[in-house]
N, C-alpha and C positions, 0 to 999 in steps of 0.2 A: 504494500500500500504506500502511496506517495504522500508525504507530509508537506506542509507549506514551506516553501523555500529550500527544499532539498530533493535530491533524486535518489531513489533506490536503484541499485545496479540492475535489477531484473525488470524494472518498469521504465517506460518512456523510451521512445525511439530516438535515433540520432537527429531526425528532422525537428522534433520538439525541443531537444537540447539546443540545437543551432538557433531556433527561433528565440529561445530564452537568452542566449548569448547576444544575438543581434539586437534584441530589445534593450538589453543592458548597455550595449555599446552605443546604441542610438541615444539612450538617456544620458550617458556620459558625454557624448558629443553636444547634446542640447545644453547641458549644464555648462560646458566649456564655452559655448556661444553666449549664453546668458552672462557669464562672468566677463567675457571679452567686451560685450556691449556695456555692461555696468561700469567697467574700468574706463572705457572711452567716455562715458557720460560723466564720471567723476572728474576726469581730466579737462573736460570742456569748460570754457569760460562762460560766465553769465551772459545771456543774450544769444549764444550760439545755438544752432539746431541740434537736438539730441533725439534718440529713438528709444522708446521703452524697451527694455530687454525682453519682456514677456510677449508683447503684442506687436512691437515694431512701430507703433504710432509715433509720428514725428511731431516735435513741439519745441519751442524755444526754452532754453534753460532759464528759469525765473530767479532761482537763488543758487548759492554755491553748493548746496547739498541736494538739489533737485535732480533725481535720476530716473523716476518712474512717472507714468501718466496718472496713476491712482494709488491710493493706499492698498487697495485690494491686490494690485499687481506687485507692489512692494512686498507684501506678506507672502504672496505666491512665490516670488523670487527666493526669499530667504528660507521658506519651507522646502524648496527644492535644492538649494545650493548647500545649506548647512546640514550636515548629516544628523546631528543631534535633533535639530528642529524637524527634519524630515521624518525621523522616527516618531517624535511626539505627534506630528500632524497625522500620521497613519493611525495612531491609537484613537484619534477622535473622529475618524471618517466613518 
């Protein structure tokens, strides 16, 4: 029997395992893209155009710490990027 988050040797075929790896790799790439956009937003000067790391919405940077289009997207970013917060967020889903 398969338990959450692990594989038994006798269950699951190679295609399912590959799908799991592909999904994890895609998530890692997405998180890397989020971080890259966030860092670019942090380095941008007030008044320059920035893009929300989550949705890509373009907007002018209003204050020195402005990096997201909304508080909801800020929370979504940190829940995905920070491993400890990601774990806590999964507990409450």
